[in-house]
One Martini backbone bead per residue (centre of mass of N, CA, C, O) as a GRO file, in nm:
protein
  154
    1UNK     BB    1  -2.671  -0.962   1.075
    2UNK     BB    2  -2.967  -0.864   1.089
    3UNK     BB    3  -2.939  -0.653   1.320
    4UNK     BB    4  -2.775  -0.446   1.146
    5UNK     BB    5  -2.977  -0.405   0.921
    6UNK     BB    6  -3.210  -0.311   1.105
    7UNK     BB    7  -3.071  -0.070   1.233
    8UNK     BB    8  -3.031   0.086   0.966
    9UNK     BB    9  -3.321   0.094   0.870
   10UNK     BB   10  -3.422   0.257   1.117
   11UNK     BB   11  -3.242   0.504   1.072
   12UNK     BB   12  -3.342   0.585   0.794
   13UNK     BB   13  -3.636   0.628   0.882
   14UNK     BB   14  -3.599   0.823   1.134
   15UNK     BB   15  -3.417   1.036   0.925
   16UNK     BB   16  -3.521   1.065   0.633
   17UNK     BB   17  -3.358   0.891   0.428
   18UNK     BB   18  -3.254   0.885   0.092
   19UNK     BB   19  -3.269   0.536   0.077
   20UNK     BB   20  -3.148   0.199  -0.017
   21UNK     BB   21  -3.175  -0.120   0.099
   22UNK     BB   22  -2.962  -0.401   0.021
   23UNK     BB   23  -3.017  -0.758   0.007
   24UNK     BB   24  -2.808  -1.049   0.003
   25UNK     BB   25  -2.675  -1.375  -0.051
   26UNK     BB   26  -2.420  -1.242  -0.112
   27UNK     BB   27  -2.125  -1.118  -0.057
   28UNK     BB   28  -1.984  -0.759   0.025
   29UNK     BB   29  -1.679  -0.721   0.120
   30UNK     BB   30  -1.595  -0.647  -0.155
   31UNK     BB   31  -1.605  -0.459  -0.427
   32UNK     BB   32  -1.659  -0.685  -0.629
   33UNK     BB   33  -1.886  -0.828  -0.477
   34UNK     BB   34  -2.073  -0.580  -0.459
   35UNK     BB   35  -2.101  -0.522  -0.761
   36UNK     BB   36  -2.213  -0.798  -0.840
   37UNK     BB   37  -2.464  -0.800  -0.654
   38UNK     BB   38  -2.576  -0.508  -0.774
   39UNK     BB   39  -2.502  -0.461  -1.082
   40UNK     BB   40  -2.232  -0.289  -1.080
   41UNK     BB   41  -1.979  -0.080  -1.067
   42UNK     BB   42  -1.701  -0.021  -0.881
   43UNK     BB   43  -1.737   0.302  -0.920
   44UNK     BB   44  -2.017   0.298  -0.737
   45UNK     BB   45  -1.840   0.259  -0.493
   46UNK     BB   46  -1.786   0.286  -0.139
   47UNK     BB   47  -1.552   0.348   0.119
   48UNK     BB   48  -1.501   0.291   0.480
   49UNK     BB   49  -1.237   0.432   0.654
   50UNK     BB   50  -1.126   0.352   0.965
   51UNK     BB   51  -1.015   0.587   1.213
   52UNK     BB   52  -0.770   0.696   1.463
   53UNK     BB   53  -0.696   0.922   1.680
   54UNK     BB   54  -0.505   1.040   1.951
   55UNK     BB   55  -0.804   1.048   2.121
   56UNK     BB   56  -1.003   0.808   1.997
   57UNK     BB   57  -1.132   0.908   1.745
   58UNK     BB   58  -1.354   0.887   1.482
   59UNK     BB   59  -1.267   0.831   1.137
   60UNK     BB   60  -1.418   0.875   0.806
   61UNK     BB   61  -1.306   0.757   0.497
   62UNK     BB   62  -1.446   0.847   0.180
   63UNK     BB   63  -1.413   0.633  -0.098
   64UNK     BB   64  -1.367   0.497  -0.372
   65UNK     BB   65  -1.339   0.166  -0.448
   66UNK     BB   66  -1.050   0.212  -0.612
   67UNK     BB   67  -0.951   0.355  -0.364
   68UNK     BB   68  -0.727   0.507  -0.128
   69UNK     BB   69  -0.654   0.600   0.186
   70UNK     BB   70  -0.489   0.876   0.346
   71UNK     BB   71  -0.359   0.945   0.650
   72UNK     BB   72  -0.208   1.211   0.584
   73UNK     BB   73  -0.451   1.358   0.447
   74UNK     BB   74  -0.636   1.342   0.685
   75UNK     BB   75  -0.461   1.502   0.880
   76UNK     BB   76  -0.452   1.760   0.708
   77UNK     BB   77  -0.762   1.811   0.688
   78UNK     BB   78  -0.766   1.821   1.027
   79UNK     BB   79  -0.512   1.937   1.157
   80UNK     BB   80  -0.342   1.665   1.232
   81UNK     BB   81  -0.246   1.386   1.308
   82UNK     BB   82  -0.190   1.088   1.201
   83UNK     BB   83  -0.386   0.838   1.166
   84UNK     BB   84  -0.521   0.522   1.235
   85UNK     BB   85  -0.615   0.219   1.176
   86UNK     BB   86  -0.873   0.036   1.254
   87UNK     BB   87  -0.980  -0.218   1.417
   88UNK     BB   88  -1.220  -0.449   1.414
   89UNK     BB   89  -1.325  -0.397   1.709
   90UNK     BB   90  -1.336  -0.086   1.683
   91UNK     BB   91  -1.542  -0.067   1.461
   92UNK     BB   92  -1.776  -0.199   1.614
   93UNK     BB   93  -1.770  -0.015   1.865
   94UNK     BB   94  -1.791   0.278   1.705
   95UNK     BB   95  -2.032   0.198   1.485
   96UNK     BB   96  -2.202  -0.091   1.515
   97UNK     BB   97  -2.034  -0.236   1.282
   98UNK     BB   98  -1.908  -0.451   1.066
   99UNK     BB   99  -1.677  -0.541   0.877
  100UNK     BB  100  -1.817  -0.485   0.547
  101UNK     BB  101  -2.092  -0.297   0.669
  102UNK     BB  102  -2.018  -0.006   0.680
  103UNK     BB  103  -2.153   0.284   0.685
  104UNK     BB  104  -2.169   0.649   0.597
  105UNK     BB  105  -2.368   0.634   0.852
  106UNK     BB  106  -2.513   0.630   1.198
  107UNK     BB  107  -2.269   0.767   1.361
  108UNK     BB  108  -2.003   0.871   1.552
  109UNK     BB  109  -1.815   1.108   1.348
  110UNK     BB  110  -1.564   1.195   1.125
  111UNK     BB  111  -1.634   1.304   0.800
  112UNK     BB  112  -1.475   1.216   0.486
  113UNK     BB  113  -1.488   1.330   0.141
  114UNK     BB  114  -1.407   1.257  -0.160
  115UNK     BB  115  -1.455   1.422  -0.459
  116UNK     BB  116  -1.495   1.162  -0.640
  117UNK     BB  117  -1.767   1.077  -0.516
  118UNK     BB  118  -1.928   1.332  -0.652
  119UNK     BB  119  -1.925   1.221  -0.953
  120UNK     BB  120  -2.152   1.058  -0.837
  121UNK     BB  121  -2.485   1.044  -0.790
  122UNK     BB  122  -2.465   0.734  -0.725
  123UNK     BB  123  -2.414   0.524  -0.438
  124UNK     BB  124  -2.242   0.254  -0.266
  125UNK     BB  125  -2.278   0.123   0.061
  126UNK     BB  126  -2.287   0.012   0.348
  127UNK     BB  127  -2.566  -0.207   0.501
  128UNK     BB  128  -2.449  -0.354   0.797
  129UNK     BB  129  -2.337  -0.591   0.618
  130UNK     BB  130  -2.189  -0.838   0.408
  131UNK     BB  131  -2.509  -0.851   0.263
  132UNK     BB  132  -2.509  -0.523   0.226
  133UNK     BB  133  -2.656  -0.218   0.089
  134UNK     BB  134  -2.647   0.135  -0.002
  135UNK     BB  135  -2.853   0.349  -0.184
  136UNK     BB  136  -2.713   0.680  -0.269
  137UNK     BB  137  -2.682   0.997  -0.282
  138UNK     BB  138  -2.409   1.190  -0.254
  139UNK     BB  139  -2.557   1.441  -0.132
  140UNK     BB  140  -2.703   1.286   0.094
  141UNK     BB  141  -2.455   1.183   0.234
  142UNK     BB  142  -2.348   1.461   0.316
  143UNK     BB  143  -2.594   1.548   0.482
  144UNK     BB  144  -2.610   1.305   0.699
  145UNK     BB  145  -2.281   1.329   0.787
  146UNK     BB  146  -2.146   1.609   0.773
  147UNK     BB  147  -1.927   1.639   0.567
  148UNK     BB  148  -1.603   1.670   0.449
  149UNK     BB  149  -1.439   1.796   0.172
  150UNK     BB  150  -1.149   1.596   0.072
  151UNK     BB  151  -0.838   1.505  -0.019
  152UNK     BB  152  -0.780   1.140   0.068
  153UNK     BB  153  -0.645   1.012  -0.154
  154UNK     BB  154  -0.366   0.852  -0.304
   0.00000   0.00000   0.00000
């Protein structure tokens, strides 16, 4: 897992991203585990739901930790057919990070951010592995992944 954390750390540095990578001894695979590890509320976390469109392209739906992403709303936001949820091996292949550690930036994808994410000034996202998170301003997150803001939560 260290290689994924190091990869993300290098990306953050190389692209002058205003973010802090946090590495824990406890796993951060679920929203509750991540919130407990970081000492924050589950509402401070965001999830990156990886989806695949009909052409095999990666779409990342970024929603608050307590929300679920809607594939039909993602399809509507992109004016395309409803995408499908990516499988575990597809997530690693297309993002370069394992499920449970996928960050909200740092790889080629179409990023969509639900407006509720922007209600928080600071959010926590995947940090490269199941034992790490990234603390980042929601506006910085939008800047670095060039996301479109759209209602994509269920």
